[in-house]
C-alpha positions in Angstrom: 64.5 -54.1 -26.3 66.1 -56.4 -23.8 67.6 -55.6 -20.4 70.5 -57.8 -19.5 71.0 -58.2 -15.7 74.2 -58.8 -13.9 74.9 -62.2 -12.2 74.4 -60.8 -8.7 71.0 -59.1 -9.4 68.7 -59.3 -6.5 65.0 -60.1 -6.6 64.3 -56.5 -5.5 66.3 -55.1 -8.4 64.4 -57.3 -10.8 61.1 -56.3 -9.4 62.1 -52.6 -9.7 62.9 -53.2 -13.3 59.6 -54.8 -13.9 57.7 -52.0 -12.2 59.6 -49.3 -14.2 58.8 -51.0 -17.5 55.1 -51.5 -16.7 54.8 -47.8 -15.5 55.6 -46.8 -19.1 52.7 -48.9 -20.4 55.1 -51.6 -21.7 55.2 -55.4 -21.0 58.0 -57.1 -19.2 58.9 -60.7 -19.9 61.6 -62.1 -17.6 63.8 -64.9 -18.8 65.8 -66.6 -16.0 68.6 -68.2 -18.1 71.5 -70.4 -17.0 74.1 -67.8 -17.7 72.2 -64.6 -17.3 68.8 -63.1 -16.6 67.2 -61.1 -19.5 64.1 -58.9 -19.3 62.3 -58.5 -22.6 60.5 -55.2 -23.1 57.5 -55.2 -25.5 55.7 -52.2 -26.8 56.4 -48.8 -28.2 59.7 -47.8 -26.5 60.0 -44.1 -25.5 63.1 -42.3 -27.0 65.0 -41.9 -23.7 63.9 -45.2 -22.1 67.1 -47.1 -23.0 69.3 -44.5 -21.2 66.9 -44.6 -18.2 67.1 -48.3 -17.8 70.9 -48.4 -18.1 71.1 -46.4 -14.8 69.0 -48.8 -12.7 70.6 -51.2 -10.2 71.6 -54.6 -11.5 71.5 -53.7 -15.1 74.5 -54.9 -17.1 73.4 -53.5 -20.5 70.4 -52.6 -22.6 70.2 -53.9 -26.1 67.8 -52.8 -28.8 66.4 -55.7 -30.9 65.7 -54.8 -34.5 63.9 -58.0 -35.2 60.1 -57.8 -34.9 60.0 -61.2 -33.1 61.4 -60.4 -29.6 60.5 -63.4 -27.4 61.4 -66.0 -30.1 64.8 -64.4 -30.9 68.1 -65.8 -29.9 69.1 -62.4 -28.3 66.3 -62.6 -25.8 66.9 -66.3 -24.9 70.5 -67.3 -25.8 70.0 -70.8 -24.3 68.0 -73.3 -26.4 64.5 -73.9 -25.2 64.0 -77.5 -23.9 60.5 -78.8 -23.8 59.8 -82.0 -21.9 56.7 -84.1 -22.7 56.6 -87.5 -21.1 59.8 -89.3 -22.0 60.4 -86.9 -25.0 62.8 -84.0 -24.6 62.3 -81.7 -27.6 65.1 -79.3 -28.2 67.8 -81.3 -26.5 70.8 -83.1 -28.1 68.8 -86.1 -29.3 66.2 -86.0 -32.1 62.7 -86.8 -31.0 60.4 -88.9 -33.2 56.7 -88.3 -33.3 54.7 -90.9 -35.3 51.2 -92.1 -36.1 48.5 -91.9 -38.7 47.4 -88.7 -40.4 43.8 -89.2 -39.1 42.2 -91.2 -36.3 39.9 -93.9 -37.8 39.2 -96.5 -35.2 40.5 -98.0 -31.9 42.3 -100.9 -33.4 44.1 -98.7 -35.9 45.2 -96.3 -33.1 46.3 -98.8 -30.5 48.2 -101.1 -33.0 50.0 -98.1 -34.5 50.9 -96.7 -31.1 52.4 -100.0 -30.0 54.3 -100.3 -33.3 55.8 -96.9 -33.3 56.7 -97.1 -29.6 58.5 -100.4 -30.3 60.4 -98.9 -33.1 61.5 -95.9 -30.9 59.0 -93.1 -31.2 58.3 -91.2 -28.0 55.3 -89.1 -29.1 52.1 -90.4 -30.8 50.5 -88.2 -33.6 47.0 -88.5 -35.0 44.5 -86.1 -36.4 41.0 -85.8 -34.9 40.2 -82.5 -36.6 41.5 -82.4 -40.2 41.8 -79.4 -42.5 41.3 -80.6 -46.0 41.6 -78.9 -49.3 38.3 -80.5 -50.5 35.2 -80.2 -48.3 34.3 -83.7 -49.5 37.4 -85.4 -48.0 37.4 -87.1 -44.6 37.6 -84.3 -42.0 38.2 -86.3 -38.9 36.2 -87.7 -36.0 36.3 -84.7 -33.7 36.1 -85.4 -30.0 35.5 -89.1 -30.6 38.9 -89.2 -32.3 40.5 -87.4 -29.3 39.0 -90.1 -27.1 40.7 -92.8 -29.2 44.0 -91.0 -29.0 43.6 -91.0 -25.2 43.0 -94.8 -25.4 46.2 -95.3 -27.4 48.0 -93.2 -24.8 46.6 -95.3 -21.9 47.8 -98.5 -23.7 51.3 -97.3 -24.5 52.1 -94.3 -22.3 53.0 -92.2 -25.3 52.1 -88.5 -25.1 49.8 -87.2 -27.8 50.2 -84.4 -30.4 47.1 -83.5 -32.4 45.9 -80.5 -34.3 43.5 -77.8 -33.2 41.7 -75.8 -35.9 39.3 -73.5 -34.2 39.3 -71.2 -31.2 36.2 -72.9 -29.8 37.9 -76.3 -29.9 41.1 -75.3 -27.9 39.8 -76.3 -24.5 38.4 -79.6 -25.7 41.6 -80.5 -27.5 43.7 -79.4 -24.6 41.9 -81.9 -22.3 43.3 -84.8 -24.4 46.5 -83.6 -26.0 49.9 -83.2 -24.6 51.1 -81.0 -27.5 48.6 -78.9 -29.6 49.5 -78.5 -33.2 48.8 -75.4 -35.3 48.6 -76.5 -38.9 50.2 -74.8 -41.8 46.9 -73.3 -43.0 46.3 -71.8 -39.6 49.8 -70.4 -39.0 48.4 -66.9 -39.4 45.1 -67.5 -37.7 46.0 -64.9 -35.0 42.9 -65.5 -32.9 43.8 -69.1 -32.6 47.4 -68.3 -31.8 46.3 -65.9 -29.1 44.1 -68.6 -27.6 46.7 -71.4 -27.4 49.1 -68.7 -26.0 46.9 -68.9 -22.8 47.6 -72.6 -22.3 50.1 -74.3 -20.1 50.8 -76.9 -22.7 53.4 -77.0 -25.6 52.3 -75.8 -29.0 53.7 -76.8 -32.3 53.5 -74.2 -35.0 53.8 -75.5 -38.6 55.2 -73.2 -41.2 52.7 -71.9 -43.7 52.8 -73.0 -47.4 54.3 -69.7 -48.5 55.6 -68.2 -45.2 59.0 -66.5 -44.8 61.1 -67.3 -41.8 60.2 -64.0 -40.2 56.4 -64.6 -40.7 56.8 -68.0 -39.2 58.7 -66.7 -36.1 56.1 -64.0 -35.7 53.4 -66.7 -35.5 55.4 -68.3 -32.7 55.7 -64.8 -31.2 51.9 -64.6 -30.9 51.8 -67.7 -28.8 54.7 -66.6 -26.6 53.3 -63.1 -26.2 50.2 -64.7 -24.7 52.4 -66.2 -22.0 53.1 -69.7 -23.4 56.8 -70.1 -23.9 56.7 -73.8 -24.9 56.6 -73.5 -28.7 58.0 -76.0 -31.2 58.5 -75.0 -34.8 57.8 -77.4 -37.6 59.1 -77.2 -41.2 56.6 -79.1 -43.3 57.4 -77.9 -46.8 56.7 -74.7 -48.8 55.0 -74.4 -52.2 57.3 -74.2 -55.2 57.0 -74.7 -58.9 57.7 -78.5 -58.8 54.5 -80.6 -58.7 56.1 -84.1 -58.3 56.1 -83.7 -54.5 53.3 -82.1 -52.6 55.6 -79.4 -51.3 59.4 -78.7 -51.0 60.9 -79.3 -47.6 63.3 -76.4 -46.9 66.2 -78.2 -45.2 68.0 -74.9 -44.9 65.3 -73.8 -42.5 66.8 -76.0 -39.8 70.2 -74.3 -39.4 68.6 -70.9 -40.2 66.0 -71.1 -37.4 68.6 -72.5 -35.0 70.6 -69.3 -35.7 67.7 -66.9 -35.4 65.8 -68.5 -32.5 66.1 -70.5 -29.4 62.9 -72.5 -30.2 63.3 -76.2 -31.2 62.6 -77.1 -34.8 61.3 -80.5 -36.1 60.6 -81.5 -39.7 57.7 -83.2 -41.4 58.9 -85.3 -44.4 55.5 -86.9 -44.8 53.5 -83.8 -45.8 56.3 -82.2 -47.7 57.0 -85.2 -50.0 53.5 -86.8 -50.3 55.1 -90.1 -51.3 56.1 -92.8 -48.8 59.3 -93.7 -50.6 60.6 -90.2 -50.3 59.9 -89.9 -46.5 63.0 -91.7 -45.3 65.6 -89.9 -47.4 64.1 -86.5 -46.6 63.9 -87.5 -42.9 67.6 -88.4 -43.0 68.5 -85.1 -44.6 66.5 -83.3 -41.8 68.4 -85.1 -39.0 71.7 -84.5 -40.8 70.9 -80.8 -40.9 70.4 -80.8 -37.1 66.6 -81.0 -36.7 65.5 -81.6 -33.1 63.0 -84.1 -34.3 60.7 -85.6 -37.0 56.9 -86.0 -37.2 56.1 -89.1 -39.4 52.9 -90.5 -40.7 52.5 -94.3 -40.1 49.5 -96.5 -40.8 48.9 -100.2 -40.4 47.5 -100.4 -44.0 48.2 -97.2 -46.0 46.3 -98.5 -49.0 43.0 -98.1 -47.1 43.8 -95.0 -45.1 41.1 -92.4 -45.0 43.7 -89.6 -45.2 47.2 -89.3 -46.8 47.7 -93.0 -47.4 50.3 -92.4 -50.2 52.7 -90.7 -47.8 52.2 -93.0 -44.8 54.8 -95.6 -43.9 53.9 -99.2 -43.0 55.1 -100.5 -39.6 58.0 -102.3 -41.4 59.1 -99.2 -43.3 58.9 -97.1 -40.1 61.2 -99.7 -38.4 63.7 -99.3 -41.3 63.5 -95.5 -41.1 64.2 -95.5 -37.4 67.4 -97.6 -37.9 68.7 -95.2 -40.5 67.8 -92.2 -38.4 69.8 -93.6 -35.6 72.7 -94.1 -37.9 72.6 -90.5 -39.2 72.2 -89.2 -35.6 75.3 -91.2 -34.5 77.4 -89.4 -37.2 76.4 -86.1 -35.5 77.4 -87.8 -32.2 73.8 -87.9 -31.1 71.5 -90.7 -30.1 67.8 -91.0 -30.7 65.6 -90.9 -27.5 63.4 -94.0 -27.4 60.3 -94.8 -25.4 
């Protein structure tokens, strides 16, 4: 349920609303929007509570939300969520480009890649220190040593860092270094982990699971938001279908669908979805054309020797070309690409 307040609502009226909600054992989430103030009510709503709330001072209307995701819904937050990280503005009118290697390998690799992607126009640096791998024998990341190398790349270029966190016990450690914490596709329904990052004051990216519906994906975001963290970014990274030529199938329709259902920004990952470097650019362009708020791209100085996901990584030169084409597609939508 959401309680829509009038334009002239006083702070006393708003506090009275909160106290009444909490007196019923419910949780109140106040959203101070540009056009209106909305109070989200979470919990098991008593039968007559809607009528009771409509009689309180300052209340314009009370709306029952049928969707199981309350905080992530467009009804609760009609204005798009804007998340600022360094020079990047995720959710605004311009697509944000996040780029870097799949996994952190050494200092030279990280610093050279950070400089290259920044020069091409990326505003966020990606890199994996903790890597979930299908095979236990694959390279699984450098751990905190990798986080320190990400920090070095940030110091050299000023680019904020996005990196994955895989376990509850690693959240505080990753949060010391990262500007955005990423929840990988395989952890989308790791509810203990979602609860933990919900306690942070840093943005969290939630990747869509390999076989997750839109509702399941938004409910994963709801876990983070219910914990108090409202800065959530959604990432479409491909779902599993019957075709095996690509690693996964990037659901381009997810972009306009999520923008209709939710206020949260959505970015696309054409690298993991395609698994082939020569497919990354066309799928990235399709994502931007569909209205994605950004892209997360894998870039490596020498993909042939990469310890992780070399076949889907772009060289510096190919990333430069991708950026030029992304800017062209964005201009057709009367957008520009924010650059560092």
